[in-house]
N, C-alpha and C positions, 0 to 999 in steps of 0.2 A: 282551502284544502286543510285537512286535519293534520295537526302537528303530532308526529310520532316520537320525536327525540329532541332533547335539549343538549347542546354542546356547551359546557360551561368553561369559561376562563377561570383561573384560580386567583392570581395576585391582583388585588384591587376589586375583584368581582365577588368572590366568596370570602377570600381572606382580606381583612381590613388592614392592610399594611402601608397605606399611602403616606401617613405621617412618618412612619418608621423609615420609609424610603427617602422622603424629603430630608429628614435629619441626617441620614447616612450620606446623601449627596452633598448636603451643606458641609459636612466634615471634610469630604474630598475636595470641595471647592475651596474651603478655607486653607487646607493644607497645600493647595496649589496656587494660592494667592488670587483666587477668583471671587467675584461677588457672590454672596449666598442668595438663595431663593427665599423671598420674604415670607410667603404664606402658601397655603394649599391652593388658593385660587391661582396664584402666579405659577405654581408648580404644574397644575393641571393644564394651563395654557402653554407651557413650555414642553411638557413631556410628549414624546412621539416615537414611533418606530420609523425607520430602522434606528436601533439604539445608538450606533456610532454617530448618527446625525444629531441626536439629542445631545450627546456629549460635545460635539463640535459647536453646537449653538451656545453651549456654556463655556466655550474657550478651552475645551479639553479634547480637541480633535487631533488628528495626525499621530505623531509619535507619542503624544501624551495619553492617547486613548487606552491602550492596553493596561498600563500601570494604574491609571485612574479607575478603570473598570474592575480590575483585580481588587483594589483597595475597597471600592464600593461593595463588591460581592462579599468580601470578608466582613465588613461592617454590618451589612444586612443579615448575613448568616448569624452573627452574634445577637442581633436584635430581634430576629424573626419570632423567637419563642414568646415575645411580648404581644404579638399581634393576635387579636381575636378575630372572630368571624364578623362579616358585615351584618348589621341588624336585619333580622328577618331571614337570614340564610338557612338556618335549620328548618324553619317552617316552610320555606320555598322548596327545599329539597324533599321534604316529607310530602308536601302537597302534590308535587309532580309524580312522586312514586305512587301516591294514592290514585292518581289519574291513569296509571299504567304506562307512563312515558318512560322510555329508556333515557338514561342520563350518562353522558361521558364527560370526562374532564380533559381539557387540552391546555397545556401550559408551555410558555417559552422558558420556564425554569427547568434546568437539567434534572433528570430522574432522581439522583440521590438527594439533592436539595429539596425537590418537590415532595418526595416521600417523607422526609424529615419534617417538613412543614405540615403535612397532612396528619401525621401520627398523633399529635396531641389532641386533635379534634375528632378522631375516630370516625372519619368520613369515607375512608377508602372503599368500604363495602357498599356504599351508596351507588358507586359508579360501575357500569358494566365494563368500562375500560378507562385507564388513566394513561394519557398520551403526553409526551414531553419532548421538548427540543433537545438537540444533542450539543449545541454550541452556545455556551453562555455569553460569548462575546459578540456573536452575530445571531442573536436569538430570533428564530422563526419557527412557527409550528404549522405552517401551511401544509408542508409535505406529509407530516404525520397524520393530519386530519384527512388529507386527500387519500392517503393509503388506507385509512380506516374506512372511508366511503367505498373505495374499490373492493376492499376485502369483505365487507359486510353486505354490500349491495343496497344499503339504506338510501332511499330517494332523497337527494339533497334538498329538494323543495319542501320536504316534510320535516326538516330539521331547523330549529331556531338556535343560533349561537347567541349566548348572553355574555357580553364582555364590556370592556371599559376603554378600549384603545382603537386607534385607527388600524392597527394590525388585525384586530378581531373583525372589524368592519370589512377590511380588504379581503380577508380569508372568506368570509361569508359571501361577499359579492362574487369573488372569483370562482367559488365552488357551487354557486347557485343556492346557498342557504339563506334563510331570513336572518335578521339581526336585531337585537335589542341592546341598547346602550345604557349602562348604569352610570348615572352622572356623578355618583359619589366615589367613583374609582380614580384611576390615575390620570385620566385625560379628558379634557373638554372636547366634545365633538360638535361641530356646527355644520350646517348644510341641509339641503332639502333631502327628504326621504329617510332621515335617520329617526328611528323610533326610540324615544328616551323614556326611562323610568328613573325616578329619584331614589327609590328604595326597592329592595327585593320583595317587600310586602305588596308591591304593585304588579308583580310578575303574572300572577294568575289572571288578573283583570286584563292585562296587556295581551295575553295569549287568547283569551276569550273574545276580546273586542277586535283583535287584529286578524285572527286567522281561523277560528273555529266557528 
């Protein structure tokens, strides 16, 4: 069946902020007397949604979570301007636009922070809509994506979500969308049926091979 729209994740998928986030988390871990995350491979195997569970895995659960998450968000906010786009991101966006595909952005980052991260890259106009979560401490974007589907009437089976986490995969599965996992993002995903790409340069071929 023909793909009509792509639902993009932002952090880790279009924005290459994985190392920045690892560095921020390591500062939080050090400040709390916890072991740091050695490298990106270890980070990608540890990271997961729900975010409170990720923190708990690192020894920052329970009463420590809110303060640790607040500190992390402050550090990431300071460092985010250093983050560039993932290699191939602009070409991928341009290529999908040239194919007449609708593109939306859906992020677990709250709207003010998301728009601040988008602004230096001049990408907001690329997307027909920018959707964001409302709670940074229990970040979930499923509801905003589901509301968009209901409002627009876009057939879920004709949408591909491109993301980098189990949250993106779970949203796609629960709403009936297809999913492509970018391995250079925040999380390693294993298991049958997950369609992986190592770079956004591969997206066009993945769409052609898999669904059109």
